[in-house]
C-alpha positions in Angstrom: -12.0 69.1 -100.9 -15.7 68.3 -100.5 -14.9 64.6 -100.8 -12.4 64.8 -98.0 -14.9 66.5 -95.7 -17.5 64.0 -96.6 -15.1 61.1 -95.6 -14.2 62.8 -92.4 -17.9 63.3 -91.5 -18.6 59.6 -92.2 -15.7 58.6 -90.0 -16.9 60.8 -87.1 -20.3 59.1 -87.3 -18.7 55.6 -86.7 -17.0 56.7 -83.4 -20.2 57.4 -81.4 -21.6 54.0 -82.5 -18.6 52.1 -81.2 -18.6 54.1 -78.0 -22.2 53.4 -77.5 -21.7 49.7 -78.1 -18.8 49.7 -75.6 -20.9 51.5 -73.0 -23.7 49.1 -73.6 -21.5 46.1 -73.0 -20.1 47.6 -69.9 -23.6 48.3 -68.7 -24.6 44.7 -69.3 -21.5 43.4 -67.4 -22.2 45.7 -64.4 -25.8 44.6 -64.5 -24.9 41.0 -64.4 -22.3 41.7 -61.6 -24.9 43.6 -59.6 -27.4 40.9 -60.2 -25.0 38.3 -59.1 -24.0 40.3 -56.0 -27.7 40.7 -55.2 -28.2 36.9 -55.5 -25.2 36.3 -53.3 -26.1 38.9 -50.7 -29.9 38.7 -50.6 -30.8 35.2 -51.7 -27.8 33.2 -50.5 -26.1 35.7 -48.1 -27.4 34.1 -44.9 -26.3 30.7 -46.0 -22.8 31.9 -46.8 -22.6 33.8 -43.5 -23.6 30.6 -41.6 -20.9 28.7 -43.5 -18.3 31.2 -42.6 -19.4 31.3 -39.0 -20.1 27.5 -38.8 -18.8 25.8 -35.7 -19.0 22.2 -34.4 -19.9 21.0 -31.0 -17.9 17.9 -29.8 -18.8 16.3 -26.4 -16.0 14.8 -24.3 -15.8 13.5 -20.8 -13.4 14.3 -18.0 -12.5 11.8 -15.3 -13.3 12.5 -11.7 -11.6 11.3 -8.5 -12.3 7.7 -7.6 -14.3 6.6 -4.6 -12.5 5.8 -1.3 -12.2 2.4 0.2 -12.8 1.9 3.9 -12.3 -1.1 6.2 -15.1 -2.5 8.3 -14.2 -0.1 11.2 -14.5 2.9 8.8 -10.8 3.5 8.5 -9.8 5.0 5.1 -7.5 2.5 3.5 -7.5 3.9 -0.1 -7.8 7.6 -0.7 -7.2 10.4 -3.2 -4.8 13.3 -2.8 -5.3 16.5 -4.9 -2.4 17.9 -6.8 -1.7 20.6 -9.4 -1.7 19.6 -13.1 -1.1 21.1 -16.5 -3.2 19.7 -19.4 -3.4 20.0 -23.1 -6.5 19.5 -25.3 -5.4 18.8 -28.9 -7.4 20.2 -31.8 -9.2 17.9 -34.2 -6.4 18.2 -36.8 -3.2 18.9 -34.9 -0.4 20.6 -36.7 3.1 19.5 -35.6 4.6 23.0 -36.1 1.8 24.5 -33.9 2.3 21.9 -31.2 6.1 22.5 -31.3 5.5 26.2 -30.9 3.4 25.5 -27.8 5.9 23.1 -26.5 8.8 25.6 -26.8 6.7 28.3 -25.0 5.6 25.9 -22.2 9.2 24.7 -21.7 10.2 28.2 -20.7 7.6 28.2 -17.9 8.0 24.7 -16.4 10.6 22.1 -15.6 9.9 18.8 -17.5 11.2 15.4 -16.8 13.1 14.1 -19.8 13.7 10.5 -18.8 11.1 9.1 -21.1 12.6 10.7 -24.2 13.9 8.0 -26.6 16.4 8.1 -29.4 13.6 7.8 -31.9 11.9 10.8 -30.4 15.1 12.8 -30.8 15.3 11.8 -34.4 11.8 12.9 -35.1 12.5 16.2 -33.3 15.7 16.7 -35.3 13.8 16.2 -38.6 11.1 18.7 -37.5 13.6 21.4 -36.5 16.2 20.8 -39.2 14.0 20.4 -42.3 16.6 21.5 -44.9 19.3 19.2 -43.5 16.8 16.4 -43.1 15.7 16.8 -46.7 19.3 16.2 -47.9 19.5 12.9 -46.2 17.8 11.2 -49.1 19.2 12.2 -52.5 17.1 13.5 -55.4 17.9 10.4 -57.4 16.7 8.2 -54.6 13.5 10.1 -54.3 13.0 9.8 -58.1 13.6 6.1 -58.0 11.0 5.7 -55.2 8.6 7.9 -57.1 8.8 5.6 -60.1 7.9 2.6 -58.0 4.3 1.9 -59.1 3.8 -0.8 -56.4 3.8 1.8 -53.7 1.1 4.3 -52.8 1.8 7.9 -52.3 1.7 7.4 -48.5 4.0 4.4 -48.7 6.5 6.4 -50.7 6.6 9.2 -48.2 6.9 6.7 -45.4 9.9 5.1 -47.1 11.6 8.4 -47.6 11.0 9.3 -43.9 12.3 5.9 -42.8 15.5 6.4 -44.8 15.9 9.8 -43.3 15.6 8.4 -39.8 18.2 5.7 -40.5 20.7 8.3 -41.8 20.6 10.6 -38.8 23.9 10.3 -37.1 25.0 10.6 -33.5 26.7 13.8 -34.5 23.3 15.1 -35.7 21.7 14.2 -32.4 24.6 15.6 -30.4 23.6 19.0 -31.7 20.4 18.9 -29.6 20.7 21.0 -26.5 19.3 20.3 -23.0 16.6 22.9 -23.8 15.8 21.0 -27.1 15.4 17.8 -25.1 13.1 19.5 -22.7 11.1 21.0 -25.6 11.0 17.5 -27.1 9.7 15.9 -23.8 6.8 18.3 -23.8 6.2 18.0 -27.5 6.1 14.2 -27.1 3.3 14.5 -24.5 1.4 17.0 -26.6 1.5 14.8 -29.7 0.3 11.6 -27.9 -3.0 13.0 -26.8 -6.4 12.3 -28.4 -8.3 15.0 -30.3 -10.4 17.3 -28.1 -9.7 15.2 -25.0 -7.7 16.8 -22.2 -4.4 15.1 -21.6 -2.2 15.6 -18.5 1.2 17.0 -19.5 2.6 17.3 -16.0 1.0 16.3 -12.7 4.1 15.3 -10.7 5.8 18.1 -8.8 4.0 21.0 -10.3 5.1 23.9 -8.1 2.8 26.7 -7.1 5.1 29.0 -9.1 4.8 26.9 -12.3 1.0 26.6 -11.8 0.6 30.4 -11.4 2.9 31.4 -14.3 1.2 28.9 -16.7 -2.2 30.2 -15.6 -1.1 33.7 -16.4 0.0 32.8 -19.9 -2.8 30.6 -21.1 -3.8 33.1 -23.9 -0.4 32.4 -25.5 -0.6 28.6 -25.1 -3.4 27.3 -27.2 -4.9 24.1 -25.8 -3.0 24.4 -22.5 -4.9 24.6 -19.2 -4.2 24.4 -15.5 -6.4 22.2 -13.3 -6.5 20.0 -10.2 -5.7 16.3 -10.6 -5.7 13.5 -8.0 -3.4 10.7 -7.0 -4.4 7.3 -5.5 -2.8 6.8 -2.1 -2.7 3.8 0.3 -2.3 5.0 3.9 -1.5 1.5 5.2 1.5 1.1 2.9 2.0 -2.6 2.0 -0.9 -4.1 4.0 -2.9 -6.2 1.6 -1.7 -4.1 -1.3 -2.0 -7.1 -3.6 -5.7 -7.4 -2.7 -6.5 -3.7 -3.0 -5.2 -3.7 -6.5 -3.9 -0.9 -8.8 -5.1 1.9 -11.0 -3.6 2.9 -14.3 -1.8 6.2 -14.5 -2.8 9.1 -16.7 -0.1 8.2 -19.1 -1.2 4.5 -19.3 -4.9 5.3 -19.6 -7.1 2.3 -20.5 -5.2 -1.0 -20.9 -5.0 -1.9 -24.6 -6.8 -5.2 -24.1 -9.8 -3.4 -22.5 -10.1 -0.4 -24.8 -13.1 -1.5 -26.7 -15.0 -2.5 -23.5 -14.4 0.8 -21.8 -15.0 3.0 -24.8 -18.4 1.3 -25.1 -19.0 2.5 -21.5 -18.3 6.1 -22.4 -14.8 6.2 -21.1 -12.0 8.2 -22.8 -8.7 6.4 -23.8 -6.6 8.3 -21.3 -9.0 7.6 -18.3 -7.5 6.0 -15.3 -9.1 2.6 -14.5 -8.7 -0.2 -12.0 -6.4 -2.7 -13.4 -6.4 -5.4 -10.7 -8.2 -6.9 -7.7 -10.6 -4.6 -5.8 -9.9 -1.6 -7.9 -10.8 -3.6 -11.0 -13.6 -5.6 -9.4 -15.5 -2.5 -8.3 -14.5 -0.1 -11.1 -18.1 0.5 -11.9 -18.7 1.8 -8.4 -15.4 3.6 -7.7 -15.1 5.4 -11.1 -17.8 7.9 -10.4 -19.9 9.9 -12.8 -17.7 11.6 -15.4 -17.9 15.3 -16.1 -19.4 16.0 -19.6 -17.9 18.9 -21.5 -18.9 20.4 -24.8 -16.0 21.7 -26.9 -17.1 24.3 -29.4 -14.7 24.1 -32.4 -14.1 25.9 -35.6 -11.7 24.5 -38.2 -10.7 21.9 -35.7 -9.6 24.4 -33.1 -11.4 24.7 -29.7 -13.1 28.1 -29.4 -14.9 27.5 -26.1 -15.5 24.7 -23.6 -18.8 24.4 -21.7 -19.8 22.1 -18.9 -22.8 20.1 -19.9 -23.1 17.8 -16.8 -21.2 18.2 -13.6 -19.1 15.2 -12.6 -19.2 13.4 -9.2 -16.4 11.5 -7.7 -16.8 7.7 -7.3 -18.9 6.1 -4.6 -17.1 4.8 -1.6 -17.0 1.1 -0.6 -16.6 -0.4 2.8 -14.9 -3.8 2.8 -15.1 -6.6 5.3 -11.4 -6.6 6.2 -10.5 -5.4 9.7 -7.3 -3.5 9.1 -6.1 -3.7 12.7 -6.7 -7.5 12.8 -5.1 -7.8 9.3 -2.0 -5.9 10.4 -1.7 -8.0 13.5 -2.1 -11.3 11.6 0.4 -10.1 9.0 2.9 -9.4 11.8 2.4 -12.8 13.4 2.8 -14.7 10.1 5.9 -12.6 9.2 7.5 -13.3 12.6 6.8 -17.0 12.5 8.2 -17.2 9.0 11.4 -15.4 9.9 11.8 -17.7 13.0 11.8 -20.8 10.8 13.1 -20.1 7.3 16.7 -20.3 8.3 16.3 -23.6 10.3 17.7 -26.7 8.6 14.5 -28.6 9.2 12.6 -25.9 7.2 15.1 -25.3 4.3 12.4 -25.1 1.7 9.9 -23.0 3.7 9.2 -19.6 2.1 5.5 -18.8 2.5 2.5 -19.0 4.8 -1.2 -18.1 4.6 -4.1 -17.3 6.9 -7.7 -16.6 6.1 -10.1 -15.5 8.8 -13.8 -15.1 8.1 -17.2 -15.0 9.8 -18.7 -18.4 9.2 -22.2 -17.1 9.5 -22.2 -14.5 6.7 -18.9 -15.1 4.8 -17.4 -11.7 5.6 -13.6 -12.0 5.3 -11.9 -10.3 8.2 -8.2 -11.0 7.3 -6.7 -12.3 4.1 -3.0 -12.8 4.7 -0.2 -14.3 2.6 3.5 -13.7 3.2 6.4 -14.9 1.2 10.1 -14.8 2.1 12.4 -14.1 -0.8 14.6 -11.7 -2.7 13.0 -8.3 -3.3 13.2 -7.6 -7.0 13.7 -3.9 -6.4 16.4 -4.0 -3.7 17.9 -7.4 -4.1 17.6 -8.0 -0.4 15.8 -11.0 1.2 12.7 -10.0 3.2 9.1 -11.0 3.9 6.7 -9.7 1.2 3.0 -9.5 0.7 1.5 -12.5 -1.0 -2.2 -12.2 0.0 -3.2 -13.1 -3.6 -1.9 -16.6 -2.9 -4.8 -17.2 -0.5 -7.0 -17.9 -3.5 -4.6 -18.1 -6.5 -2.3 -20.8 -5.1 -3.1 -24.4 -4.1 -1.5 -27.2 -2.1 -1.9 -30.7 -0.7 -3.5 -30.0 2.7 -3.4 -33.5 4.3 -5.7 -34.6 7.1 -7.5 -31.2 7.3 -10.0 -32.7 4.8 -11.0 -35.7 7.0 -14.1 -34.0 8.3 -15.3 -33.9 4.7 -14.4 -37.6 4.3 -16.4 -38.6 7.3 -19.4 -36.5 6.2 -19.1 -37.9 2.7 -19.3 -41.4 4.2 -22.5 -40.4 6.0 -24.0 -39.0 2.8 -23.2 -42.1 0.8 -24.7 -44.3 3.6 -21.5 -46.4 4.0 -21.0 -45.3 7.7 -23.2 -43.9 10.4 -22.4 -41.5 13.3 -20.4 -43.3 16.0 -19.6 -46.3 13.8 -16.3 -48.1 14.8 -13.7 -49.2 12.3 -10.4 -50.9 12.9 -7.3 -48.8 12.4 -4.7 -51.0 10.8 -2.2 -50.8 8.0 -3.9 -51.3 4.6 -2.3 -53.7 2.3 -3.7 -53.9 -1.2 -2.4 -56.2 -3.9 0.5 -54.7 -5.9 0.3 -51.5 -3.9 2.6 -50.0 -1.2 1.2 -50.4 2.3 -0.8 -47.4 3.6 -1.2 -46.7 7.3 -1.9 -44.1 9.9 1.0 -41.9 11.2 0.8 -43.4 14.6 0.5 -47.1 13.4 2.8 -47.6 10.5 3.6 -51.3 11.3 0.3 -52.4 12.9 1.6 -52.3 16.5 -1.4 -50.2 17.6 -4.2 -51.9 15.8 -7.5 -50.8 17.4 -11.1 -50.2 16.9 -12.2 -46.5 17.0 -15.3 -44.5 16.2 -15.4 -41.6 13.8 -14.9 -38.9 16.4 -11.8 -40.5 17.8 -10.6 -41.1 14.2 -10.8 -37.3 13.7 -9.1 -36.6 17.1 -6.1 -38.8 16.5 -6.2 -38.3 12.7 -6.5 -41.9 11.6 -5.7 -42.5 8.0 -6.9 -46.1 8.1 -10.4 -45.1 9.1 -10.6 -42.7 6.1 -9.1 -45.4 3.7 -11.9 -47.7 4.7 -14.6 -45.1 4.1 -13.3 -44.5 0.6 -13.1 -48.3 -0.1 -16.6 -48.7 1.1 -17.8 -46.0 -1.3 -16.0 -47.7 -4.2 -17.8 -51.0 -3.6 -15.5 -52.7 -1.1 -17.7 -53.3 2.0 -15.1 -55.4 3.8 -11.3 -54.9 3.8 -9.4 -58.1 2.8 -5.7 -57.9 3.5 -3.5 -58.1 0.3 -6.5 -58.5 -2.0 -7.1 -56.2 -4.9 -9.9 -53.6 -4.4 -12.6 -52.2 -6.6 -12.3 -48.5 -7.6 -12.7 -46.4 -10.8 -12.4 -42.8 -11.9 -16.2 -42.6 -11.5 -15.7 -43.3 -7.8 -13.1 -40.5 -7.6 -15.6 -38.1 -9.3 -18.2 -39.1 -6.7 -15.9 -38.3 -3.9 -15.0 -35.0 -5.5 -18.6 -34.0 -5.9 -19.3 -34.6 -2.2 -16.2 -32.5 -1.3 -17.4 -29.8 -3.6 -20.5 -29.3 -1.4 -18.1 -27.9 1.3 -16.2 -25.7 -1.1 -13.2 -28.0 -1.6 -12.0 -28.1 -5.3 -14.4 -25.4 -6.6 -14.5 -21.6 -6.7 -15.6 -20.2 -3.4 -17.3 -17.3 -5.2 -15.2 -14.6 -3.5 -15.7 -11.2 -5.1 -12.1 -10.8 -6.3 -10.8 -11.7 -9.8 -8.4 -14.6 -10.5 -9.6 -17.3 -8.1 -8.5 -20.8 -9.0 -10.1 -24.2 -8.2 -6.9 -26.0 -7.4 -5.3 -29.0 -9.2 -7.1 -32.3 -9.6 -5.0 -35.4 -9.6 -5.2 -37.9 -12.6 -6.7 -41.3 -11.7 -4.3 -44.2 -12.2 -5.5 -46.9 -9.8 -7.9 -47.5 -6.9 -5.2 -46.5 -4.5 -5.8 -42.9 -5.6 -9.1 -43.0 -3.8 -7.4 -43.7 -0.5 -4.9 -40.8 -1.1 -7.8 -38.5 -1.9 -9.6 -39.4 1.4 -6.7 -38.1 3.4 -5.9 -34.9 1.4 -2.9 -36.4 -0.5 -4.2 -36.3 -4.1 -6.1 -33.1 -5.0 -4.9 -29.7 -4.0 -6.9 -26.8 -2.4 -6.5 -23.1 -1.8 -6.3 -21.6 1.8 -9.6 -19.8 1.0 -11.3 -23.1 0.1 -10.2 -24.5 3.5 -11.7 -21.5 5.3 -15.0 -21.9 3.5 -15.0 -25.7 4.2 -14.5 -25.3 7.9 -17.1 -22.5 8.0 -19.6 -24.8 6.4 -19.0 -27.3 9.3 -19.1 -24.6 11.9 -22.4 -23.0 10.8 -24.3 -26.3 10.6 -23.8 -27.1 6.9 -24.4 -23.9 5.0 -21.7 -23.1 2.4 -21.6 -19.3 2.5 -19.9 -17.3 -0.2 -16.8 -15.4 1.1 -17.2 -11.7 0.5 -14.9 -8.6 0.6 -17.5 -5.9 -0.2 -19.6 -5.0 2.8 -21.3 -1.7 1.8 -21.5 0.9 -0.9 -21.7 4.6 0.3 -22.4 7.8 -1.4 -19.7 10.4 -1.2 -19.8 12.2 2.1 -20.5 15.9 2.6 -16.9 16.5 3.6 -13.7 14.6 3.2 -13.9 13.3 6.8 -17.4 12.0 6.7 -18.7 8.6 5.4 -21.7 9.2 3.2 -25.1 7.6 3.4 -25.5 3.9 2.7 -26.6 3.0 -0.8 -26.2 -0.7 -0.6 -25.4 -3.3 2.0 -24.3 -6.7 0.7 -26.3 -9.6 2.1 -24.8 -13.0 2.7 -25.1 -15.5 -0.1 -25.8 -19.2 0.7 -24.3 -21.3 -2.1 -25.7 -24.6 -1.0 -26.8 -26.6 2.1 -24.7 -29.8 2.6 -27.0 -32.9 2.5 -26.4 -34.2 6.0 -28.5 -34.5 9.1 -28.0 -32.4 12.2 -26.9 -35.5 14.1 -24.3 -36.3 11.5 -22.9 -32.8 11.4 -22.8 -32.6 15.2 -20.8 -35.8 15.3 -18.1 -34.3 13.1 -18.2 -31.1 15.1 -17.6 -33.1 18.3 -14.7 -34.8 16.5 -13.2 -31.4 15.7 -13.7 -30.4 19.4 -11.7 -33.5 20.4 -8.9 -32.5 18.0 -8.4 -29.3 20.1 -9.3 -30.7 23.5 -9.0 -34.6 23.5 -6.2 -36.3 25.3 -4.8 -37.4 21.9 -6.0 -34.4 19.9 -3.4 -33.3 17.4 -3.9 -29.6 18.3 -4.6 -30.1 22.0 -1.0 -29.0 22.9 -1.7 -25.6 21.4 -5.4 -25.0 22.2 -6.2 -27.0 25.2 -5.5 -24.1 27.6 -7.0 -21.3 25.4 -9.3 -18.9 27.2 -11.9 -19.6 24.4 -13.3 -22.9 23.3 -12.1 -23.7 19.7 -12.5 -26.7 17.4 -10.9 -27.8 14.1 -8.6 -30.2 12.3 -4.9 -30.3 11.6 -3.2 -31.7 8.5 0.2 -32.8 7.3 0.7 -33.7 3.6 3.8 -35.2 2.0 4.7 -33.0 -1.0 7.6 -32.0 -3.2 9.2 -28.7 -4.1 9.0 -27.4 -7.6 11.8 -28.8 -9.8 15.1 -26.8 -9.3 15.8 -25.0 -12.6 19.6 -25.6 -12.2 19.9 -29.2 -10.8 16.6 -30.5 -12.1 15.9 -32.0 -8.6 12.7 -32.1 -6.6 12.9 -32.3 -2.9 10.5 -34.1 -0.5 8.9 -31.8 2.0 5.7 -31.5 4.1 2.9 -29.1 4.1 1.2 -28.4 7.4 -2.3 -26.9 7.8 -4.8 -26.2 10.6 -8.4 -25.2 10.3 -10.7 -24.2 13.1 -13.4 -22.0 14.5 -14.5 -20.5 17.8 -16.4 -20.3 20.1 -17.3 -24.0 19.7 -21.0 -23.6 20.7 -21.6 -20.3 18.9 -19.0 -19.9 16.1 -18.2 -16.3 15.1 -14.8 -16.7 13.6 -13.4 -19.5 11.3 -9.9 -19.7 9.9 -7.4 -21.7 7.9 -3.7 -21.7 8.2 -1.6 -23.2 5.4 2.2 -23.5 5.6 3.6 -25.2 2.4 7.0 -26.9 2.8 7.0 -26.2 6.5 9.6 -28.9 7.2 11.5 -31.7 5.6 10.2 -34.5 7.9 12.9 -34.6 10.5 11.1 -32.4 13.1 7.8 -30.7 12.8 8.3 -27.1 13.9 4.5 -26.7 14.4 4.5 -23.3 12.7 1.0 -23.9 11.5 -0.2 -24.3 15.1 1.9 -21.5 16.5 0.5 -19.1 13.9 -3.1 -20.4 14.5 -3.0 -20.0 18.3 -1.5 -16.5 18.1 -4.0 -15.2 15.5 -7.0 -16.6 17.5 -5.6 -15.0 20.7 -5.3 -11.7 18.9 -8.8 -11.9 17.5 -10.3 -12.4 21.0 -8.0 -9.8 22.5 -9.1 -7.1 20.0 -12.8 -8.2 20.5 -12.4 -7.8 24.2 -10.9 -4.3 23.8 -13.7 -3.2 21.5 -16.4 -4.7 23.7 -15.1 -2.7 26.6 -15.0 0.5 24.6 -11.2 0.9 24.8 -10.9 1.7 21.1 -12.4 4.8 19.5 -14.9 4.0 16.8 -16.0 0.9 18.6 -17.0 -1.8 16.1 -17.8 -5.4 16.7 -16.2 -8.0 14.5 -19.4 -9.8 13.9 -21.7 -6.9 13.2 
């Protein structure tokens, strides 16, 4: 009994020890936990708090309306019109399911155009909204086989499975999509093509006031969606010089792919609208404006807040040298004369005509007109269409219009002197077809004439002899071979270049061409060159050339930009001037005043002499003009069906007025004006009408009959 009690006492003593040990260990654990909590809260607490609350600031830019374009009389010819827009700013890591949820909600509030939805878009949408059915399109065995392929990365394996799924979606599957599904898809497609944290326009065409209001009221339920005011580029003068004004990319197009790197380096966003051609492209840096800088405060890739860092300012305005009233009148004249002749048998290949009018003293282009008759690609109907681009991007044989440059080249080379007579006669060179003047093909009117009369009557023979002299043939010997090399041709070209023939004029528009240079084959090419039957020139080059003669030998760069203006205080006011473009003299022709005056007198005789080739059209004009006509034998492009080329004639006329104090110079070029049977004189009819119109408008403005009086030559 005592032994049992002793054992029980011993056992009872062990229990408190174990309990104490247990409590001790629990105490240690709680001590460590408390210590750890203390470290977390006291030592590292602020750091963890900052990590939880950490946000990221991402700066983006928003586009602003472009600057306006005015003509020289301060008429707005390119403007912006405000319109409602709905935008979406994607998070940094967009989730397709989240975007689909936004798309579905937004589709309940707006009408969305679905014409851009493709079959591939529908398949992607079907997969996204029918995950179980889509998963069954590829069998388990096929997935296992793809998984065993060690040559493919994980991404490539998933891509292959997705592609197989796409290929197995049937028309029946797609037929299950409702009209509402397609509208959801159209919106989802727009949401998914945006760039992270950069606002993208979802709809800006036909956003009704009701749609704008209801979306604005529900922005809290539409993450990333916002309502704003967008702008649209408008051209009040419809088709007048549209090809010169250029184009701007749409919000969907954004920056053209070939220019992405360039514009991104200039702080543009990928979906910014930019000028893509002509004036809009040339002066993008002025018209684009100062973009608005926004700071997006993000957390976990989602935008929490947007703050304006720097207010944007719409683009600066530009005033161009074109006079829109004159431009429209000249376009009308050219169109009427084209339509009068295109259906005539003698003009069966006629389809275009060009006019360039510029101030010869400062290079300001007042009218840049090109018209082409043909089938409208949109309507299929034949009509006259704008082809102003052709004034400096197309080139033609221009004939005798270049003879002023030939005479001046002879002076510069020292082979003739002002007033020097030469005999006009058919030129017969060994093994070469006879070359002669238009009025003396058989030698029946052989006569001695000076340089001025040679210009008046448009003698080919006089110009042939100038070219021969320059090539080392001081005396013409009938039926003998002549000297002449490619080096002589280059020498002639270099002299012509001083007037702007065969080289860029320097106009501030992209895409200008030099023309086509003929390939030297024999010395006879030098003679063809001297009468405008070898190299080709643009209508703008001809205008610069005649301006150089009119202004006493200064080759002035043609210019379209006149002024840069800051945005006005209100939409109707032209802002203060920031820059006025000054004339640029490219070179001074190396001739004396006497030599230049002699050619000017020859040009006067062309318009007023008894045998002047333009006297019939300008002899009775109420202003005194001067210039030179031209006719060049040419051929049509090869017919794609028959393979035939047809002989035709280009007609040109260049001129300036008033003769004693030139203020306007022009070139008229009519390719394939007739087939040789009868010259319809369309080049001269156009020229007389455009010059009459110029002086008519000038008189109206000088007398103050037009509001906003503005002189052409200011």
